[in-house]
Phi, psi and omega in degrees: 000129177286153181299140175281110183275337185227153175286163180299328182291330182274344193296319183296321179292318181293323181300332180294338179261358185273128175246155176232141183243125172278124190237133170277127180257156185277050178228159178277077179247145185289351184214164172275172180239143186258133182234151178275135180267124175305143188299326179295347179254010182304320184278345190261325182294138182204150174302137177093001176262152172276141179227156172255131185227155175283143177205116186082191182278113174055033176241143175235142180222153174270143179224178181246135178282120181260331181201142176238127180207191182250012182261122176290160182288158178258134175098343180204153177280128182288133172276165181276150168293147180265325181198153170253119189276336187245138176291320180234154178298135178270349171228149174258181182296331177297314179299319181288329172297321180295315177302314180300320179293318178301312182296321182287311187288321186262014172054050177232186182256157180298325176303319179299318183292317181302315179298325178284328190275320187268135173296153183301326182294348178255008183252141171238142176234201189304123181284141184225330182222147177243129180231147179286138174287126180298335180262015183294140178255089187284333182286325186252007177260120179293134182222149175282170180304315184295319178298315179299320180296317179296313186294324177301313181287322182295321179294332181279315187267340179074342176208139176227143172276167179296322178298316180296321178296321177299316182292322183292316184270340184072019181248134181283313181267087182267003187292323178302321177297315182297316180296322179294318180293325179293319181282343173276001178063031178265335179222168166219158186248135181285167178059234196274340184290329177284126177297133188280358177276128173229140177293153175276132182243140176237138179271131180240145181231156176206164176290135178303131180303346177300338180255031184291319182273158189295324181297313180295324178295319180296319179295322181297310183295323178299317181292321180292321181298329181280322187254329185213084182300321182295326182290323180293325178298321182294316181298316177299319178294326176297318181294326177293316183287330184224077182302331180271005178056051180266177176292137175237145174296116188304310187292318179294324176297316182298312186289316184289333181260003185052050187253135180286142179300323181301324181294319181291321180298319181297319181292325174292321180293332179271003183059021172286319165258149172242150183240156176211132178264131182240144173288131180237156181277116177299338186263013183298120187238021182298137182216139180277342184285142177229159184224127176255144176208155176228128177296138173277179191297320183292321179291321182297315183296321178300319180294319176300319183291319180302311180298325178290320177298323183296349180289330179226003177230139179284325186242138175233134174264124177258103179264099180235139181298163182301135178082013184277354179081038178300322186298330176294328176291316176303316181302315181297318178293327178293317180301318181293321177297316179297319175299333175277004181078020184262165174261152183232134173250123182245103186270138176231153181282335186225147177301322184302327182294336181294338189301306183284318187294323182299317182301318181291316184295321181288330175293333180266317192246006173052234191286357182275004183257124176241152179246143180218113174201174189288345177283352177283148175282171187302319180296316181298318179297319178297319183291323174297314181308310183290325175299312183294320183298335179295336178088359183290146178306130179198170174244123173253123178250127182191179180275189193301327185291348180294345180293346181270000179292150188276066179300142176251326185233043182298121183244335184215132176242117176251124176243101182275150184050051189299339184284347192294132176292345181292350174289347183272134171267131186258294182224143353280180170300151006279135181271070188267160174254123182303321177297310184290321178292323176301319178297322177294322176298317178297323182295316181295330180265359185057040179265161179272149181232136171232124176261135181232137179188149171276339185223073185305154172297152181299324180294315185292320184288327176299314179298325178290314181293332175268010172070019169288321176248159170284155180227122179232136184241149170236117189253001184229145178287151179287143184079211182261007186280161175230167179296146184288158173279132185249128184235132171269135178252118179281104182297321182296315179297318179302319178289323179297323182275357184068033183252036174245140174237097188058241180271357188256129171281152178303319177299322178292315176305315182295319179293320175301312181300319179298316180297313179297322178301324183266018176061036173254175181242161187229141170244131178244127189249124170215120188275054178205119178273172183086189182268301174220143184277342185218135166242123186229158181269129181287345184269311187241355176084009178299142171234148179282116178249161176293143180290342185246347185228154179269065185209145179292148180270144181263137178272125176251108183290333182297330177248358184054047177225149171269132181228146172270126180281000178257313185249349178088359178302140178220158178203166177287153179294144174279147178261335186228138179294128184285348181270309183245354179083003183287145175265004182269082178255136184244140171270130184242133182084183181206146174237193187294328180293319180295319179300315176301317182293311181303316181293326179290330175287323179285324182222084186296339181276348179287141179265109191237143173218163176254153177224083178219181184299325181285341183258000180230043182287326177295160184300320183251011184297321180292324177300313184296316179293315178302316186289323176301318177292319177301319185273010177059033171274355178232145174268322186225132177246122179257126183202179182262201185297347176302331177292342186269006193249072165081358179288150189233106180239114186290337183277354187276125171239357179223135170237131176243129175257114190291325180197108183275342191292330182293332177290323182282339186264356185294134184279082180205147185292340178266008187303315183288325176297312181296321179297312181299316181297309184297316183293319180292321181292315180292324174300324183293353180282347185268141169061051183270007177235214188293319186281135180293134184271173180225142178229132178238125183245116179273131185203154172262354184241067186296334182268007184296134185297328178297317180295325179297316178296322180296316181300318186273359183053043190248078179295325184293319178292320178299316183297321182297318181289316186290322185290327178294321178294320184292320181292321183296319185257012177058059173239163179309145008276005184272351174222163171252136180254145172228120181261128176250122179248131176247132181226140178199150174282345177259104186299311178303319177296319179301313182301317182292317179301316184296316178296320180294311183293327178297318180297319184291314182295320181291331178293331180271321190244355176064224185287358177281356177258121176251140176106192011285157179219163176270122181285170182304317173254107193264355177211130176224128181055040179073005176261120175284153190230135168231151184224148168234157181232128177256126175251117178252132177302139187301318188240354189257001188231141173280098185294327178297315179293319177303315182294321177297317177294325179293324178296319181292322179297319180292322179298316179296324180296311183289340177291337178280119185300332183289348179258009189295338179270013178246127179263140179231131180223147179258141173232102179275136186055058179299141184278000000 
């Protein structure tokens, strides 16, 4: 029970001045929590500010203020806020509306959205330790008696827990004291209370002004030459690099002059050089490079059509064939947005795509371009966050999570390769789609949207054909290039004739050799990483599966390990079948590692590299590989679907698809759509300049209609067939899907829970609920999985009401203790 601060007579008067704040906490909880605002903070508290609040026993967390009002919570007594962290709101009402929409539409909780939206460097969690700042000025800093008491004990013990601070002072709410000591730079807090954002510092050096006159400098150099010749050389190099004896970037000076760090350290220790640390901008994008371009007649006409559609439609789909120069149209529209003082978000499905595009954007827009993606560390993310929050005109290029940046003046949203499934977030919640959520964000800002793709998603193209979106087409490649010729290679016929060399047909090998001979480059596509996906026993059919997942383990020869691509478990390859004892184990299938190895054995002089998730793990690994291929330091690039996503290499005149059938045979209603998109996109990497390119697709299904459409570059025919199938079997865009997944380590309990939930959902929605069923991969990380699928009519059902009812069913389900070992999650619009 909290202390009674006022008498009953005063209570009515005081309540008129009492404010309560609804706070989003960083947990997956179904509701916000209401806290009482201390009266002295009534003028300070505001929506969009971060606050520190008590939650649980002796724990404090940072949360986001969603609403401020004068109504106390019902059912519990409100605790007091402990601190307000921000002088100004870091989010405005538009951002919080967007968070609320995400939580409502994608059936998740506001805490899930907060965790996805805020960079880790702006999060504080439960405070646990207090430490003295080594640079604290205890003698000259004014402190209260309680603060002096804390500092005396802290200097003695070097670390205090929050409980210990409470015991020392006899005060329960010590957070204001800690905040005061923190702002006086006397302490910092370990773990979460200390903000994890730190500015980037760079060291600059210069010659000590004591040696400003020539005589003093001569004496210095004479002395160094006798005792430390290397140090004298460093001083001379400094004078050459800085005749006016100005500050130099220490690291750049070392590298450019091939100078050892010990020599500079010695000069600093002797105070011959002096050093200064300066805060630098991690996002500095100044570039001397510039790029000029001119739209051709078709592009100019497309731009005019786009702007015309924007007069009465928010979204325009730009359907341009591969190599048609869609990005140049984007650049013109971006320039106009910046001239209007607006901010631009340029969404891409993969981090790897930013490598080439950033160079082009910075060549055009210079310092106005920022990058945002998951490979950035916490400090870099915070700096992007603060730059965008300033509201200055800029272009942010990033992956799906960039939609959560705190834009102030968003005027244009560009979503390139809009068809890509990589825009979908799977785990953890919120399971949002970057394209669809981005369009909602643009709606809230009244910004314009342009979707771009050579192979639009069925949903987007349907929206354009039914005039919900504008539709603009580019049917010709930019410059003098033309679409590549596509040839199918019948693998069955090749095997009958003995014209296979491992995974390569002779026609494909001959084409590779011809390309390399003519100083051209080759891309080989196989949508499977690793060496082989399956190892099986020839005698009994046993296959090596993950101990935690219902999936075969993939062999990675580079590390000589069998790995599970779902949970990461690894082990050494087995030599003998554990079931029957046979040593006759066979490798089935092939991945990018095997293709790379086979080609190196066939042609040892070829310069070959891989481009898949396992080869680009480092922060800059994808940059390195892309630049090496651009600079023709590589002849052949072997990769997965990452190669199909918008990369532009002028030296490539041949693309080989090693095995197309696995794309066509995947058991999913989007399988043919994905196959058409991937094959068309990867084919589009060939012949993007003057010389016509060539594409060779190896397959056992030469007569497949999807392959026929790929050969003829016929998206219209593909769409006509596919949309008829979708309508017939009630799949998007004619319905909305919600996938319900149940997970538990206890299989019998899971089966009962799935059956019970199915009865509840079917009572509400009838035949629109399918399942429960066992998915293709039925166990991941020791959790067994069952799934149901809800199909909602696109226009005949109140989707909001259905989702509210589904939430209520789930709340009642979780309230029953017997189901507590069962996890249930919703995936709205599964990709």
